[in-house]
Structures are given as structure tokens and as C-alpha cells.
N, C-alpha and C positions, 0 to 999 in steps of 0.2 A: 366398500360392500364385500368382497370376497372377502375378507379375515374375517370380518365378524360372524359373516356365516358359517366360516371353518370354527372358527370360536366357538360359536355355539351350534355346532352338528345339524344345520340347518342347509338344506337343500329350496334353490331356484324353482318356478312354475312359471313353465311360459300357454300363451292363449290358448293351447292347444292340450293344456292338461301333464302334459310331457315335462318329466323333474329334473332338474338337472343339477348335479356337482358342483359347488361351489370351486372351480376353475376355468382362468380366463379361457383358455380353448374352447370347453364345452357352450362358455356364453357368450363367443364371439360366435361360434354356429348357431346361436339362438339368434340371437342380436340380426346376423345376414340374411334369417328366414322373416323377419318380424314385420308387419306392417310400417312402423315407422320405420326402420332401412326401404323399403321399398320406393315409402313414400317420397325419398330425400335422393334415390336411386334416380329416380323420373317420374317426376311429381305431376307429369299431363299422362301419362299412360295410369295412374291411379286414381288420379279422379277420375279420370275414364270409366274404365274398370267397377266405380264408382255409381258412376251416374247411370249405367248401363245392367246397373244389378248386378253387376258379373260376383259371382263370390273369390274373394280376397283368400290367398292362400297361404 
């Protein structure tokens, strides 16, 4: 995925609209801030926050 993006001069975009250069360091940072990662890290807290209508950041 990173090679394809580099070869075509593409950028990635996260849920906040932040543009991310196609390199593993920046992608890792974005993934660690993602809802998917938060769910995998602690599904109970993530779902509790959703149930309470707490904004997921």
C-alpha cells in the first residue's frame, strides 16, 4: 500500500481529514490514534463510550 502510494504520489487521509505521507512512521501514528485501534486496545471502554454518546476522538 505504501509503495503504491509513493509510486503514484498519493497521500493518505485519516478520519479527521489530516493528510498523511506514505511512510510507515506516519501511518503508524495515525493507526494508533484510530477508532479501530482504540477498540482493539480496550473494546469494553470503547463500546461504553459509544453507548454513553461520548465523542470518540
